[in-house]
C-alpha positions in Angstrom: 70.0 97.2 -27.1 73.2 100.0 -26.9 76.4 99.1 -26.1 77.8 102.9 -25.6 73.8 102.6 -23.1 74.0 100.0 -21.3 78.4 99.2 -21.0 79.9 102.7 -20.6 82.4 101.9 -19.4 82.8 98.8 -22.4 85.2 101.1 -24.1 87.5 101.6 -22.2 88.0 98.6 -20.9 89.3 97.7 -24.6 91.8 100.3 -25.0 93.1 99.4 -21.2 93.9 95.5 -22.3 94.7 96.1 -25.7 97.3 98.3 -24.4 98.2 95.0 -21.1 98.5 92.8 -24.3 100.3 94.4 -26.5 102.4 95.0 -23.6 102.7 91.3 -22.2 103.2 90.4 -26.1 106.1 92.5 -25.7 108.2 91.9 -23.2 107.4 88.2 -23.4 108.6 88.2 -27.1 111.9 89.3 -26.5 112.6 87.7 -23.9 112.2 85.0 -26.1 114.5 86.6 -27.9 117.0 86.9 -25.1 116.6 83.4 -24.2 116.6 81.7 -28.1 120.4 84.1 -28.1 122.0 83.1 -25.1 121.2 79.2 -25.9 123.4 79.5 -29.2 126.0 80.8 -27.9 128.6 78.7 -26.4 130.8 81.2 -24.3 128.5 81.9 -22.4 127.5 79.2 -19.1 124.8 76.9 -20.2 123.9 77.1 -22.3 123.4 74.2 -25.6 127.2 72.9 -26.1 127.3 70.6 -29.3 126.9 72.8 -32.2 128.9 73.4 -35.2 131.0 76.5 -35.0 134.4 76.4 -37.3 134.7 78.3 -40.4 134.2 76.5 -42.7 131.1 75.4 -44.8 128.5 73.0 -44.3 127.5 70.4 -46.1 124.2 71.9 -47.7 126.7 76.0 -48.5 128.5 73.5 -51.0 128.2 73.9 -55.1 127.2 70.7 -55.4 124.8 70.2 -53.4 123.3 73.9 -54.4 124.2 73.0 -58.0 122.2 69.0 -57.5 119.6 71.5 -56.0 119.2 74.0 -58.5 118.7 71.8 -61.0 116.1 69.0 -59.0 114.1 71.7 -58.0 114.7 74.8 -59.9 115.3 78.3 -58.8 112.9 78.5 -56.3 113.7 75.7 -54.4 117.4 76.9 -54.2 116.0 79.9 -52.4 113.4 78.2 -50.5 116.9 75.8 -49.4 118.6 78.9 -48.3 115.8 81.2 -46.5 115.1 77.6 -44.4 118.7 77.4 -43.4 119.0 81.0 -42.7 115.8 80.9 -40.8 117.4 78.0 -38.4 120.1 79.8 -37.4 119.4 81.2 -33.7 120.5 85.1 -34.8 117.4 84.8 -37.5 115.7 83.0 -35.2 115.9 85.7 -32.0 115.8 88.2 -34.6 112.1 86.9 -36.2 110.4 86.6 -33.0 111.4 90.1 -31.4 110.2 91.4 -34.7 107.5 89.7 -35.0 106.3 91.1 -30.9 107.1 93.7 -31.5 104.6 94.6 -34.6 102.2 92.2 -33.1 102.7 95.3 -29.9 102.5 97.7 -31.8 99.4 96.3 -33.3 97.5 96.3 -30.4 99.3 99.8 -29.0 97.7 101.3 -32.3 94.4 99.5 -32.2 94.0 100.7 -28.4 94.7 104.7 -29.2 91.6 104.8 -32.4 89.5 103.0 -30.2 86.2 106.4 -29.3 86.4 107.5 -26.2 84.4 106.0 -23.4 80.8 108.1 -23.3 80.6 110.0 -20.3 78.7 108.2 -17.6 74.5 108.0 -18.2 72.5 111.7 -17.6 76.4 113.6 -17.6 76.1 114.7 -21.0 75.4 118.0 -21.6 73.8 119.0 -24.2 73.4 122.3 -23.9 74.7 124.4 -28.1 
């Protein structure tokens, strides 16, 4: 059975559903990124406490640690450790969440826009040349 004849409003429903999904994912992603940033900032009331905030280097950033990781795991291991440390920072995590939700929402909007237009109701199509 042809879906266009049996369900004339299906394309319109998919268009609306994709737009709603895109808006919801975008709103939730930006809200989650904001919450991550607010919880990481110690100056905001109610933020997480106990974070290490001085300007000295952590043990993972020391030259000896970097040398040991490079010696045992090579350059790729050192790159992996540095990327892992970067992604565990709240600012980086918030950026990843915001960028991911924005890209997903953008994909939903693009797919919804490229859907074919819904067919007119049966019996209203004009077949004149």
